[in-house]
C-alpha positions, -999 to 999 in steps of 0.1 A, spaced: 0 0 1 13 35 -10 15 58 21 2 91 21 33 114 18 28 147 38 49 179 43 43 193 78 46 231 79 42 246 115 64 271 131 56 261 166 81 233 172 60 213 200 29 213 178 49 202 149 64 174 168 31 164 183 15 163 148 43 144 134 43 118 161 4 113 155 9 109 117 38 85 120 15 61 140 -6 54 111 2 28 86 -10 46 56 7 80 63 43 92 62 59 125 71 83 134 42 93 165 54 89 194 80 90 231 77 92 258 101 82 285 78 65 293 46 95 296 23 109 263 37 74 246 30 72 257 -5 109 246 -10 104 211 4 73 206 -14 90 215 -48 118 191 -36 99 161 -22 67 165 -43 43 151 -14 6 141 -17 -5 166 9 12 198 27 -4 202 61 4 240 71 -5 268 92 -17 303 81 5 324 105 41 314 98 72 335 94 88 345 62 58 335 40 22 331 55 2 300 47 -20 319 21 11 330 0 28 297 6 -5 279 -8 -6 302 -39 31 293 -46 26 255 -39 -5 255 -61 12 273 -90 44 252 -88 31 218 -79 -7 219 -86 -9 182 -80 -2 187 -43 -31 190 -19 -30 217 7 -47 212 40 -46 242 64 -45 236 102 -47 268 122 -59 286 152 -73 315 131 -112 314 122 -112 348 107 -136 347 77 -109 366 56 -84 339 63 -108 311 53 -119 328 21 -82 337 12 -68 303 18 -96 287 -2 -92 310 -31 -55 304 -29 -63 268 -38 -64 249 -4 -85 218 -2 -93 221 34 -95 244 64 -93 230 102 -91 247 133 -64 233 157 -92 226 183 -103 194 164 -96 160 176 -68 140 162 -92 114 147 -109 144 127 -73 153 114 -64 120 103 -99 117 86 -96 150 69 -59 139 55 -74 108 41 -104 127 25 -82 153 10 -60 125 -5 -90 111 -22 -98 145 -38 -124 158 -14 -127 191 2 -129 195 41 -139 223 63 -139 226 99 -176 221 113 -176 258 129 -166 272 95 -196 256 78 
């Protein structure tokens, strides 16, 4: 079985480590790379060509919205799933317009994150329930 290859882009080390540990426990998922800012995320996506990039909106050097635009321009086959603490309507609309396949808030349960990654990998879109 081919694993879902994921680039994880999160500037908070503790959060990134926790998500990485969660994903690595799944038999069908693999963390192909990790980025601590938006520029590094774009570089890793271009280099590693993962299935999905899981990224935050508020990141140094290049925010998640701009990173998503670049990723979708340079690697349109890569799905972008946003995981953030910001539920501002402007962010949600901007990230979806940039080409993201999903938008989740960090208050979700781990099971919902895993389910959302699998949904996005199947070509579906996902939105946090409170966003709907």
